[in-house]
C-alpha positions in Angstrom: 0.1 -0.3 0.2 1.1 3.4 -0.5 0.4 6.3 1.8 2.6 9.2 1.5 1.3 12.3 1.0 3.0 12.4 -2.1 1.1 9.4 -3.5 -2.5 9.5 -2.8 -4.0 6.3 -3.1 -3.9 3.0 -1.1 -3.9 0.0 -3.8 -5.4 -3.7 -3.1 -4.9 -6.9 -4.8 -8.3 -9.1 -4.9 -8.5 -12.2 -5.0 -9.4 -11.9 -9.0 -5.8 -10.2 -9.1 -7.0 -7.0 -9.6 -6.2 -3.0 -8.4 -8.2 -1.5 -6.1 -7.8 2.1 -6.0 -9.8 4.4 -3.5 -9.2 7.3 -1.5 -8.9 7.7 2.0 -9.1 9.0 5.4 -5.0 8.7 5.6 -4.6 11.2 2.6 -4.1 14.9 2.5 -6.7 16.9 0.8 -3.4 18.6 -1.3 -2.5 14.5 -2.3 -4.9 14.0 -4.0 -5.6 17.8 -6.0 -2.1 17.0 -7.6 -3.2 13.7 -8.7 -6.9 14.6 -9.4 -7.1 18.3 -10.0 -11.5 18.1 -10.8 -11.7 16.8 -6.4 -10.6 20.4 -5.7 -14.5 21.7 -5.5 -15.1 19.4 -3.5 -12.3 20.2 -0.8 -14.4 24.3 -1.2 -17.7 22.6 -1.2 -16.7 20.4 2.1 -15.0 24.1 3.2 -11.9 21.1 3.9 -8.0 23.1 2.6 -5.7 22.2 0.8 -2.8 21.1 3.8 -0.6 17.8 3.9 -3.1 17.2 7.4 -5.2 14.0 6.4 -8.7 13.9 5.7 -9.9 12.3 9.5 -7.6 15.4 11.8 -9.6 17.7 8.6 -12.6 16.8 9.4 -15.5 15.2 11.9 -16.2 11.6 11.7 -19.6 11.9 9.8 -18.0 15.1 7.2 -14.7 12.8 6.7 -17.4 10.3 5.4 -19.0 12.0 3.4 -16.4 13.5 1.8 -14.3 10.9 1.3 -17.7 9.0 -1.1 -18.3 12.4 -2.6 -14.0 12.0 -3.7 -14.3 8.3 -4.5 -17.8 8.9 -6.8 -16.0 12.1 -8.6 -13.5 9.2 -9.6 -14.9 6.5 -10.1 -13.5 5.3 -7.5 -15.3 2.7 -4.4 -14.1 0.2 -2.8 -15.3 -2.2 -5.4 -13.2 -0.3 -8.8 -11.4 -3.1 -10.5 -8.4 -2.5 -12.2 -8.2 -5.2 -14.5 -4.1 -6.6 -15.3 -3.4 -4.6 -11.7 
């Protein structure tokens, strides 16, 4: 798994060998926007600064969960996203 501020997606291999990519609460807004520029407006909507702090330190648990769900919808990812050949 990659969880550094410079790599903003966790990867998992499922039983079928698919690469799964999701945004998670330990990632920073700054790193997320560096990879997916079109997510910046979501952070504005949620009033979350583009900082190096992880999401879970910038919002309460409920807001963080809603933010992560919205971000993953925007990038077309979820816990079930599969990139064939990953």
